[in-house]
TIVEXPA-661401 format. One record per residue (C-alpha): residue in three letters; x, y, z. Coordinates in nm, 2 decimals. Example, Ala and Ser with C-alpha at 12.3 -4.5 7.8 and 13.67 -1.06 7.14 Angstrom:
<rs>
{r->ALA	px->1.23	py->-0.45	pz->0.78}
{r->SER	px->1.37	py->-0.11	pz->0.71}
</rs>
This chain:
<rs>
{r->MET	px->9.03	py->5.08	pz->-3.35}
{r->SER	px->9.34	py->4.98	pz->-3.14}
{r->GLU	px->9.33	py->5.04	pz->-2.77}
{r->ARG	px->9.44	py->5.39	pz->-2.67}
{r->ARG	px->9.72	py->5.38	pz->-2.42}
{r->VAL	px->9.77	py->5.67	pz->-2.17}
{r->VAL	px->10.11	py->5.79	pz->-2.04}
{r->ILE	px->10.23	py->6.05	pz->-1.80}
{r->THR	px->10.44	py->6.32	pz->-1.95}
{r->GLY	px->10.44	py->6.61	pz->-1.71}
{r->ILE	px->10.45	py->6.66	pz->-1.33}
{r->GLY	px->10.38	py->6.97	pz->-1.11}
{r->CYS	px->10.41	py->6.98	pz->-0.73}
{r->ILE	px->10.34	py->7.24	pz->-0.47}
{r->SER	px->10.38	py->7.07	pz->-0.13}
{r->PRO	px->10.49	py->7.11	pz->0.23}
{r->LEU	px->10.82	py->6.96	pz->0.12}
{r->GLY	px->10.88	py->7.21	pz->-0.16}
{r->ASN	px->10.73	py->7.40	pz->-0.45}
{r->ASP	px->10.85	py->7.18	pz->-0.73}
{r->LEU	px->10.90	py->6.81	pz->-0.82}
{r->ALA	px->11.27	py->6.80	pz->-0.73}
{r->SER	px->11.23	py->6.93	pz->-0.37}
{r->THR	px->10.91	py->6.73	pz->-0.30}
{r->TRP	px->11.06	py->6.41	pz->-0.42}
{r->ASP	px->11.39	py->6.47	pz->-0.24}
{r->GLY	px->11.19	py->6.52	pz->0.08}
{r->LEU	px->10.99	py->6.20	pz->0.03}
{r->LYS	px->11.27	py->5.97	pz->-0.05}
{r->ASN	px->11.49	py->6.11	pz->0.23}
{r->GLY	px->11.21	py->6.07	pz->0.49}
{r->ARG	px->11.19	py->6.45	pz->0.56}
{r->SER	px->10.88	py->6.58	pz->0.74}
{r->GLY	px->10.72	py->6.89	pz->0.61}
{r->ILE	px->10.51	py->6.93	pz->0.92}
{r->GLY	px->10.55	py->7.21	pz->1.18}
{r->ARG	px->10.37	py->7.45	pz->1.41}
{r->ILE	px->10.11	py->7.65	pz->1.21}
{r->THR	px->10.22	py->8.00	pz->1.11}
{r->GLN	px->9.93	py->8.12	pz->0.88}
{r->LEU	px->9.72	py->8.19	pz->1.19}
{r->ASP	px->9.76	py->8.19	pz->1.56}
{r->PRO	px->9.71	py->7.82	pz->1.65}
{r->GLU	px->9.68	py->7.87	pz->2.03}
{r->PRO	px->9.30	py->7.85	pz->2.05}
{r->TYR	px->9.29	py->7.53	pz->1.85}
{r->GLU	px->9.33	py->7.18	pz->1.98}
{r->CYS	px->9.56	py->7.09	pz->1.69}
{r->LYS	px->9.84	py->7.35	pz->1.64}
{r->ILE	px->10.04	py->7.18	pz->1.36}
{r->ALA	px->10.01	py->7.12	pz->0.99}
{r->GLY	px->10.20	py->7.07	pz->0.67}
{r->GLU	px->10.21	py->7.42	pz->0.53}
{r->VAL	px->10.34	py->7.53	pz->0.19}
{r->LYS	px->10.63	py->7.76	pz->0.25}
{r->ASN	px->10.78	py->8.06	pz->0.06}
{r->PHE	px->10.51	py->8.05	pz->-0.21}
{r->ASN	px->10.44	py->8.35	pz->-0.44}
{r->ALA	px->10.16	py->8.30	pz->-0.68}
{r->ASP	px->10.24	py->8.60	pz->-0.90}
{r->GLY	px->10.49	py->8.43	pz->-1.13}
{r->TYR	px->10.24	py->8.15	pz->-1.22}
{r->PHE	px->9.97	py->8.37	pz->-1.36}
{r->LYS	px->9.98	py->8.58	pz->-1.68}
{r->ALA	px->9.85	py->8.88	pz->-1.48}
{r->PRO	px->9.94	py->8.93	pz->-1.11}
{r->LYS	px->9.60	py->9.08	pz->-1.05}
{r->ASP	px->9.45	py->8.74	pz->-1.14}
{r->ALA	px->9.66	py->8.58	pz->-0.87}
{r->ARG	px->9.52	py->8.82	pz->-0.61}
{r->ARG	px->9.17	py->8.74	pz->-0.72}
{r->SER	px->9.22	py->8.37	pz->-0.67}
{r->ASP	px->9.18	py->8.17	pz->-0.35}
{r->ARG	px->9.49	py->8.01	pz->-0.21}
{r->TYR	px->9.38	py->7.66	pz->-0.34}
{r->VAL	px->9.34	py->7.80	pz->-0.69}
{r->GLN	px->9.69	py->7.96	pz->-0.67}
{r->PHE	px->9.83	py->7.62	pz->-0.58}
{r->ALA	px->9.64	py->7.45	pz->-0.87}
{r->VAL	px->9.74	py->7.71	pz->-1.13}
{r->ALA	px->10.11	py->7.69	pz->-1.02}
{r->ALA	px->10.12	py->7.31	pz->-1.02}
{r->ALA	px->9.94	py->7.30	pz->-1.36}
{r->LYS	px->10.19	py->7.54	pz->-1.51}
{r->LEU	px->10.48	py->7.34	pz->-1.38}
{r->ALA	px->10.33	py->7.02	pz->-1.52}
{r->ILE	px->10.27	py->7.17	pz->-1.86}
{r->GLU	px->10.62	py->7.31	pz->-1.88}
{r->ASP	px->10.76	py->6.98	pz->-1.76}
{r->SER	px->10.57	py->6.79	pz->-2.03}
{r->GLY	px->10.70	py->7.02	pz->-2.31}
{r->LEU	px->10.34	py->7.05	pz->-2.44}
{r->ASP	px->10.33	py->7.36	pz->-2.66}
{r->THR	px->9.97	py->7.47	pz->-2.62}
{r->ASN	px->10.00	py->7.70	pz->-2.92}
{r->ALA	px->10.10	py->7.41	pz->-3.15}
{r->ILE	px->9.82	py->7.16	pz->-3.07}
{r->ASP	px->9.45	py->7.15	pz->-3.12}
{r->PRO	px->9.32	py->7.31	pz->-2.80}
{r->ARG	px->8.99	py->7.13	pz->-2.82}
{r->ARG	px->9.18	py->6.80	pz->-2.77}
{r->VAL	px->9.33	py->6.90	pz->-2.44}
{r->GLY	px->9.12	py->6.90	pz->-2.12}
{r->VAL	px->9.15	py->7.00	pz->-1.76}
{r->MET	px->9.03	py->6.83	pz->-1.45}
{r->VAL	px->9.20	py->6.97	pz->-1.14}
{r->GLY	px->8.97	py->6.94	pz->-0.84}
{r->SER	px->8.95	py->7.03	pz->-0.47}
{r->GLY	px->8.78	py->6.85	pz->-0.19}
{r->ILE	px->8.67	py->7.17	pz->-0.01}
{r->GLY	px->8.75	py->7.45	pz->-0.24}
{r->GLY	px->8.79	py->7.82	pz->-0.15}
{r->LEU	px->8.75	py->7.80	pz->0.23}
{r->ALA	px->8.97	py->8.10	pz->0.28}
{r->THR	px->8.75	py->8.31	pz->0.06}
{r->LEU	px->8.43	py->8.19	pz->0.23}
{r->GLU	px->8.57	py->8.26	pz->0.58}
{r->ARG	px->8.70	py->8.61	pz->0.49}
{r->GLU	px->8.39	py->8.73	pz->0.30}
{r->HIS	px->8.15	py->8.59	pz->0.56}
{r->GLU	px->8.33	py->8.80	pz->0.82}
{r->VAL	px->8.30	py->9.10	pz->0.59}
{r->CYS	px->7.93	py->9.04	pz->0.55}
{r->LEU	px->7.87	py->9.02	pz->0.92}
{r->SER	px->8.09	py->9.31	pz->1.03}
{r->LYS	px->8.06	py->9.56	pz->0.74}
{r->GLY	px->7.73	py->9.46	pz->0.57}
{r->PRO	px->7.64	py->9.27	pz->0.26}
{r->LYS	px->7.73	py->9.55	pz->0.02}
{r->ARG	px->8.09	py->9.52	pz->0.12}
{r->VAL	px->8.12	py->9.15	pz->0.01}
{r->SER	px->8.35	py->9.11	pz->-0.28}
{r->PRO	px->8.19	py->9.04	pz->-0.62}
{r->PHE	px->8.46	py->8.78	pz->-0.67}
{r->THR	px->8.34	py->8.58	pz->-0.37}
{r->ILE	px->8.15	py->8.31	pz->-0.55}
{r->PRO	px->8.39	py->8.25	pz->-0.84}
{r->MET	px->8.68	py->8.25	pz->-0.60}
{r->MET	px->8.52	py->8.00	pz->-0.37}
{r->ILE	px->8.37	py->7.73	pz->-0.59}
{r->SER	px->8.56	py->7.40	pz->-0.64}
{r->ASN	px->8.55	py->7.40	pz->-1.02}
{r->ILE	px->8.71	py->7.74	pz->-1.07}
{r->ALA	px->9.07	py->7.61	pz->-1.07}
{r->SER	px->9.00	py->7.40	pz->-1.38}
{r->GLY	px->8.83	py->7.70	pz->-1.54}
{r->ILE	px->9.12	py->7.93	pz->-1.47}
{r->ILE	px->9.38	py->7.68	pz->-1.59}
{r->SER	px->9.20	py->7.65	pz->-1.92}
{r->MET	px->9.19	py->8.03	pz->-1.96}
{r->GLU	px->9.56	py->8.06	pz->-1.87}
{r->HIS	px->9.66	py->7.81	pz->-2.13}
{r->GLY	px->9.39	py->7.84	pz->-2.39}
{r->LEU	px->9.27	py->7.48	pz->-2.34}
{r->LEU	px->8.92	py->7.42	pz->-2.50}
{r->GLY	px->8.88	py->7.04	pz->-2.43}
{r->PRO	px->8.67	py->6.87	pz->-2.17}
{r->ASN	px->8.67	py->7.08	pz->-1.85}
{r->MET	px->8.52	py->6.97	pz->-1.52}
{r->VAL	px->8.60	py->6.86	pz->-1.17}
{r->ILE	px->8.49	py->6.57	pz->-0.95}
{r->VAL	px->8.46	py->6.66	pz->-0.58}
{r->THR	px->8.50	py->6.35	pz->-0.36}
{r->ALA	px->8.68	py->6.48	pz->-0.05}
{r->CYS	px->9.02	py->6.31	pz->-0.02}
{r->ALA	px->8.96	py->6.09	pz->-0.32}
{r->THR	px->8.93	py->6.40	pz->-0.55}
{r->SER	px->9.26	py->6.38	pz->-0.72}
{r->ASN	px->9.24	py->6.01	pz->-0.81}
{r->HIS	px->8.89	py->6.05	pz->-0.94}
{r->ASN	px->8.99	py->6.35	pz->-1.16}
{r->ILE	px->9.30	py->6.17	pz->-1.29}
{r->GLY	px->9.10	py->5.85	pz->-1.35}
{r->GLU	px->8.81	py->6.00	pz->-1.53}
{r->ALA	px->9.05	py->6.20	pz->-1.75}
{r->TRP	px->9.23	py->5.87	pz->-1.83}
{r->ARG	px->8.89	py->5.73	pz->-1.92}
{r->MET	px->8.81	py->6.02	pz->-2.16}
{r->ILE	px->9.14	py->5.98	pz->-2.34}
{r->LYS	px->9.08	py->5.61	pz->-2.37}
{r->PHE	px->8.74	py->5.68	pz->-2.51}
{r->GLY	px->8.88	py->5.92	pz->-2.77}
{r->ASP	px->8.73	py->6.25	pz->-2.64}
{r->ALA	px->9.07	py->6.41	pz->-2.58}
{r->ASP	px->9.43	py->6.35	pz->-2.65}
{r->ALA	px->9.57	py->6.50	pz->-2.33}
{r->PHE	px->9.46	py->6.62	pz->-1.99}
{r->VAL	px->9.60	py->6.84	pz->-1.72}
{r->CYS	px->9.46	py->6.67	pz->-1.41}
{r->GLY	px->9.50	py->6.63	pz->-1.03}
{r->GLY	px->9.39	py->6.82	pz->-0.72}
{r->ALA	px->9.46	py->7.12	pz->-0.49}
{r->GLU	px->9.37	py->7.21	pz->-0.14}
{r->ALA	px->9.42	py->7.50	pz->0.11}
{r->THR	px->9.23	py->7.45	pz->0.43}
{r->ILE	px->9.47	py->7.53	pz->0.71}
{r->LEU	px->9.22	py->7.79	pz->0.84}
{r->PRO	px->9.00	py->7.84	pz->1.15}
{r->MET	px->8.70	py->7.64	pz->1.01}
{r->GLY	px->8.92	py->7.37	pz->0.87}
{r->LEU	px->9.11	py->7.33	pz->1.19}
{r->ALA	px->8.81	py->7.35	pz->1.42}
{r->GLY	px->8.59	py->7.13	pz->1.20}
{r->PHE	px->8.84	py->6.84	pz->1.17}
{r->ALA	px->8.95	py->6.87	pz->1.54}
{r->ASN	px->8.60	py->6.85	pz->1.67}
{r->MET	px->8.55	py->6.53	pz->1.48}
{r->LYS	px->8.86	py->6.40	pz->1.68}
{r->ALA	px->9.03	py->6.34	pz->1.34}
{r->LEU	px->9.34	py->6.55	pz->1.40}
{r->SER	px->9.66	py->6.46	pz->1.59}
{r->THR	px->9.73	py->6.66	pz->1.90}
{r->ARG	px->10.10	py->6.57	pz->1.92}
{r->ASN	px->10.17	py->6.95	pz->1.91}
{r->ASP	px->10.50	py->6.93	pz->2.09}
{r->GLU	px->10.65	py->6.69	pz->1.82}
{r->PRO	px->10.51	py->6.81	pz->1.49}
{r->GLU	px->10.75	py->6.62	pz->1.28}
{r->ARG	px->10.66	py->6.30	pz->1.46}
{r->ALA	px->10.28	py->6.36	pz->1.46}
{r->SER	px->10.18	py->6.19	pz->1.14}
{r->ARG	px->10.25	py->5.82	pz->1.20}
{r->PRO	px->10.05	py->5.59	pz->0.97}
{r->PHE	px->10.04	py->5.23	pz->1.08}
{r->ASP	px->10.20	py->5.31	pz->1.41}
{r->LYS	px->10.03	py->5.18	pz->1.72}
{r->ASN	px->10.04	py->5.52	pz->1.89}
{r->ARG	px->9.89	py->5.72	pz->1.61}
{r->ASP	px->9.63	py->5.97	pz->1.72}
{r->GLY	px->9.49	py->6.13	pz->1.41}
{r->PHE	px->9.60	py->6.29	pz->1.08}
{r->VAL	px->9.78	py->6.62	pz->1.03}
{r->MET	px->9.64	py->6.86	pz->0.77}
{r->GLY	px->9.85	py->6.94	pz->0.47}
{r->GLU	px->9.80	py->7.18	pz->0.17}
{r->GLY	px->9.93	py->7.22	pz->-0.18}
{r->ALA	px->9.86	py->7.07	pz->-0.53}
{r->GLY	px->9.97	py->6.77	pz->-0.73}
{r->VAL	px->9.90	py->6.79	pz->-1.11}
{r->VAL	px->10.00	py->6.57	pz->-1.40}
{r->VAL	px->9.98	py->6.59	pz->-1.77}
{r->ILE	px->9.85	py->6.26	pz->-1.92}
{r->GLU	px->9.85	py->6.19	pz->-2.29}
{r->GLU	px->9.75	py->5.93	pz->-2.54}
{r->LEU	px->10.06	py->5.74	pz->-2.62}
{r->GLU	px->10.09	py->5.82	pz->-3.00}
{r->HIS	px->10.02	py->6.19	pz->-2.93}
{r->ALA	px->10.31	py->6.19	pz->-2.69}
{r->LEU	px->10.54	py->6.00	pz->-2.91}
{r->LYS	px->10.46	py->6.22	pz->-3.21}
{r->ARG	px->10.58	py->6.53	pz->-3.04}
{r->GLY	px->10.88	py->6.36	pz->-2.88}
{r->ALA	px->10.76	py->6.38	pz->-2.52}
{r->THR	px->10.95	py->6.23	pz->-2.23}
{r->ILE	px->10.74	py->5.96	pz->-2.08}
{r->TYR	px->10.75	py->5.90	pz->-1.70}
{r->ALA	px->10.52	py->5.60	pz->-1.68}
{r->GLU	px->10.21	py->5.45	pz->-1.83}
{r->LEU	px->9.87	py->5.50	pz->-1.65}
{r->THR	px->9.71	py->5.16	pz->-1.69}
{r->GLY	px->9.42	py->5.13	pz->-1.45}
{r->TYR	px->9.16	py->5.30	pz->-1.24}
{r->GLY	px->8.91	py->5.15	pz->-1.00}
{r->VAL	px->8.62	py->5.31	pz->-0.82}
{r->SER	px->8.37	py->5.20	pz->-0.55}
{r->ALA	px->8.17	py->5.31	pz->-0.25}
{r->ASP	px->8.16	py->5.19	pz->0.11}
{r->ALA	px->7.79	py->5.29	pz->0.15}
{r->TYR	px->7.86	py->5.28	pz->0.53}
{r->HIS	px->7.92	py->5.61	pz->0.72}
{r->LEU	px->7.97	py->5.98	pz->0.67}
{r->SER	px->8.34	py->5.97	pz->0.77}
{r->ALA	px->8.44	py->5.63	pz->0.90}
{r->PRO	px->8.56	py->5.36	pz->0.66}
{r->SER	px->8.38	py->5.03	pz->0.63}
{r->PRO	px->8.56	py->4.81	pz->0.89}
{r->ASP	px->8.59	py->4.51	pz->0.66}
{r->GLY	px->8.77	py->4.70	pz->0.38}
{r->SER	px->8.54	py->4.56	pz->0.11}
{r->GLY	px->8.48	py->4.89	pz->-0.07}
{r->PRO	px->8.85	py->4.98	pz->-0.12}
{r->ALA	px->8.93	py->4.62	pz->-0.21}
{r->TYR	px->8.68	py->4.63	pz->-0.49}
{r->ALA	px->8.84	py->4.95	pz->-0.63}
{r->ILE	px->9.18	py->4.79	pz->-0.61}
{r->GLN	px->9.06	py->4.48	pz->-0.80}
{r->MET	px->8.89	py->4.69	pz->-1.07}
{r->ALA	px->9.21	py->4.89	pz->-1.12}
{r->LEU	px->9.41	py->4.57	pz->-1.16}
{r->ARG	px->9.15	py->4.43	pz->-1.40}
{r->HIS	px->9.17	py->4.74	pz->-1.62}
{r->SER	px->9.55	py->4.71	pz->-1.61}
{r->LYS	px->9.54	py->4.34	pz->-1.71}
{r->LEU	px->9.76	py->4.27	pz->-1.41}
{r->ASN	px->9.77	py->4.01	pz->-1.13}
{r->PRO	px->9.81	py->4.12	pz->-0.77}
{r->GLU	px->10.16	py->3.98	pz->-0.76}
{r->ASP	px->10.26	py->4.22	pz->-1.05}
{r->VAL	px->10.24	py->4.52	pz->-0.82}
{r->ASN	px->10.57	py->4.61	pz->-0.65}
{r->TYR	px->10.47	py->4.91	pz->-0.45}
{r->LEU	px->10.14	py->5.05	pz->-0.31}
{r->ASN	px->10.12	py->5.41	pz->-0.19}
{r->ALA	px->9.85	py->5.37	pz->0.07}
{r->HIS	px->9.58	py->5.62	pz->0.17}
{r->ALA	px->9.68	py->5.56	pz->0.53}
{r->THR	px->9.62	py->5.89	pz->0.70}
{r->SER	px->9.73	py->5.80	pz->1.06}
{r->THR	px->9.38	py->5.75	pz->1.20}
{r->GLY	px->9.30	py->5.46	pz->1.42}
{r->LEU	px->9.01	py->5.32	pz->1.21}
{r->GLY	px->9.14	py->5.41	pz->0.87}
{r->ASP	px->9.48	py->5.24	pz->0.87}
{r->ILE	px->9.33	py->4.92	pz->1.00}
{r->ALA	px->9.05	py->4.92	pz->0.74}
{r->GLU	px->9.29	py->4.98	pz->0.46}
{r->THR	px->9.51	py->4.70	pz->0.58}
{r->LYS	px->9.21	py->4.47	pz->0.56}
{r->ALA	px->9.13	py->4.60	pz->0.21}
{r->ILE	px->9.48	py->4.53	pz->0.09}
{r->LYS	px->9.47	py->4.18	pz->0.23}
{r->ARG	px->9.13	py->4.12	pz->0.06}
{r->ALA	px->9.26	py->4.23	pz->-0.28}
{r->PHE	px->9.61	py->4.09	pz->-0.27}
{r->GLY	px->9.57	py->3.77	pz->-0.06}
{r->ASP	px->9.89	py->3.62	pz->0.08}
{r->TYR	px->10.10	py->3.86	pz->-0.13}
{r->ALA	px->9.98	py->4.15	pz->0.09}
{r->THR	px->10.21	py->4.04	pz->0.36}
{r->ASN	px->10.46	py->3.84	pz->0.16}
{r->GLY	px->10.62	py->4.06	pz->-0.11}
{r->LEU	px->10.41	py->4.38	pz->-0.15}
{r->ALA	px->10.58	py->4.70	pz->-0.03}
{r->VAL	px->10.33	py->4.95	pz->0.12}
{r->SER	px->10.41	py->5.30	pz->0.24}
{r->SER	px->10.23	py->5.62	pz->0.34}
{r->THR	px->10.39	py->5.94	pz->0.22}
{r->LYS	px->10.13	py->6.13	pz->0.43}
{r->SER	px->10.38	py->6.06	pz->0.72}
{r->MET	px->10.59	py->6.34	pz->0.56}
{r->THR	px->10.34	py->6.57	pz->0.38}
{r->GLY	px->10.04	py->6.54	pz->0.62}
{r->HIS	px->9.71	py->6.47	pz->0.46}
{r->MET	px->9.67	py->6.71	pz->0.17}
{r->LEU	px->9.30	py->6.62	pz->0.14}
{r->GLY	px->9.18	py->6.68	pz->-0.22}
{r->ALA	px->9.55	py->6.72	pz->-0.34}
{r->ALA	px->9.67	py->6.40	pz->-0.17}
{r->GLY	px->9.61	py->6.16	pz->-0.46}
{r->GLY	px->9.79	py->6.39	pz->-0.70}
{r->ILE	px->10.11	py->6.41	pz->-0.49}
{r->GLU	px->10.09	py->6.03	pz->-0.41}
{r->LEU	px->10.05	py->5.93	pz->-0.77}
{r->ILE	px->10.36	py->6.14	pz->-0.84}
{r->ALA	px->10.54	py->5.96	pz->-0.56}
{r->SER	px->10.44	py->5.63	pz->-0.72}
{r->VAL	px->10.56	py->5.74	pz->-1.06}
{r->MET	px->10.90	py->5.86	pz->-0.92}
{r->ALA	px->10.94	py->5.53	pz->-0.74}
{r->ILE	px->10.93	py->5.36	pz->-1.08}
{r->LYS	px->11.16	py->5.62	pz->-1.24}
{r->ASP	px->11.43	py->5.63	pz->-0.97}
{r->GLY	px->11.40	py->5.28	pz->-0.82}
{r->VAL	px->11.33	py->5.42	pz->-0.47}
{r->ILE	px->11.03	py->5.33	pz->-0.25}
{r->PRO	px->10.96	py->5.63	pz->-0.02}
{r->PRO	px->10.93	py->5.53	pz->0.35}
{r->THR	px->10.66	py->5.56	pz->0.61}
{r->ILE	px->10.83	py->5.76	pz->0.87}
{r->ASN	px->10.75	py->5.77	pz->1.25}
{r->VAL	px->10.69	py->5.39	pz->1.27}
{r->GLU	px->10.82	py->5.33	pz->1.62}
{r->GLU	px->10.59	py->5.05	pz->1.72}
{r->GLN	px->10.40	py->4.91	pz->1.43}
{r->ASP	px->10.03	py->4.83	pz->1.50}
{r->PRO	px->10.00	py->4.45	pz->1.49}
{r->GLU	px->9.66	py->4.50	pz->1.31}
{r->CYS	px->9.85	py->4.68	pz->1.03}
{r->ASP	px->10.09	py->4.39	pz->0.96}
{r->LEU	px->10.21	py->4.50	pz->0.62}
{r->ASP	px->10.56	py->4.57	pz->0.49}
{r->VAL	px->10.52	py->4.95	pz->0.55}
{r->VAL	px->10.88	py->5.04	pz->0.45}
{r->PRO	px->10.94	py->5.18	pz->0.80}
{r->ASN	px->11.14	py->5.50	pz->0.84}
{r->THR	px->11.40	py->5.46	pz->0.56}
{r->ALA	px->11.35	py->5.46	pz->0.19}
{r->ARG	px->11.42	py->5.13	pz->0.00}
{r->GLU	px->11.60	py->5.09	pz->-0.32}
{r->ALA	px->11.40	py->4.85	pz->-0.54}
{r->LYS	px->11.31	py->4.79	pz->-0.90}
{r->VAL	px->10.95	py->4.91	pz->-0.93}
{r->ASP	px->10.77	py->4.81	pz->-1.25}
{r->VAL	px->10.42	py->4.86	pz->-1.13}
{r->ALA	px->10.29	py->5.09	pz->-0.86}
{r->MET	px->9.94	py->5.16	pz->-0.72}
{r->SER	px->9.80	py->5.45	pz->-0.53}
{r->ASN	px->9.49	py->5.45	pz->-0.31}
{r->SER	px->9.27	py->5.74	pz->-0.21}
{r->PHE	px->8.95	py->5.73	pz->0.00}
{r->GLY	px->8.72	py->6.02	pz->0.08}
{r->PHE	px->8.45	py->6.10	pz->0.34}
{r->GLY	px->8.12	py->5.97	pz->0.22}
{r->GLY	px->8.28	py->5.63	pz->0.14}
{r->HIS	px->8.43	py->5.73	pz->-0.20}
{r->ASN	px->8.72	py->5.50	pz->-0.30}
{r->ALA	px->8.95	py->5.55	pz->-0.60}
{r->THR	px->9.27	py->5.35	pz->-0.70}
{r->VAL	px->9.51	py->5.42	pz->-0.99}
{r->VAL	px->9.78	py->5.20	pz->-1.13}
{r->VAL	px->10.10	py->5.31	pz->-1.31}
{r->LYS	px->10.35	py->5.09	pz->-1.49}
{r->ARG	px->10.69	py->5.13	pz->-1.63}
{r->TYR	px->10.66	py->5.24	pz->-1.99}
{r->ALA	px->10.78	py->4.99	pz->-2.25}
</rs>
């Protein structure tokens, strides 16, 4: 049997930069920040008062029944919306295909935190009998994939992988693997997150993980900058439709790019800190290149995980140098779009893969904004502050999660 190639045919975005692909990509390539003072709750009691919020979002139009939107956590609403946009963009007629050959893997790093907070308060203040019977299904991290399958009648493989901030890449990568193996012809895959909430803010802040540059929200997320002081939380969803090549060609689909490689590894080091030598991520990068049958020098652009934390950006720089050798500082363009979206946690990899695909499509490498004094320990070409026009044939996206979970995906110009 000939090797099954996998291509990307649909894209759906809900992000701090806009609620579709066009506005999100426009923001990324123009270096626009989506970060501001938090409006979803009163941020005054919290050390960090800024985030990348999704704005002007109404879930009703994305569900078959508005009541189902109201019975869904905010993260699920984002996931369902991005999935619907991706399916529509792909032109995939779910009524004209074998539904058992289309799967769903749209994960979340944390899941329904808003539901958990609200119903816990109800339980304490009004008693257990007042807790909503929808609490558990609204809260769990797999429910977005289940609801997407119900909304579109998709009967194929359906599951999620939960690996914190590596969630999207793991779900996309394992969906890729199942298509390669022949268990499905197409997948709706990616990630969603909505944690700009009291527990999310307090929990990350008390780890000293969040920026406190509250007076300058648009300048707060500054990966690779010497004066970075932590990440800024974002929310939203990034979802793609991936398909076996012949399946896509047979139905005349528009192909954005080919998904050629996927690498996974563990740091086995610390709950939240990266391994200082970068060896774990380097191994994932090397595996992804091996699957892609590419040399390091074939990669034109790398969308870094780079969250704007002191330890993380340096560790990733070391990983990139381990994997790419001299080419890491002599030819490879590296940027962090988290400088504009904030860190979208379980949704980050989905949005960042999309940015990588669009860099190939449009010949524009999105910048790392807010690089005012580049950290000498992060001595990469970080495409500072302004997008760069360049022919991109191969792009890579890194995602790393608490627990030492590493996942890298590679996309290539389709030919």
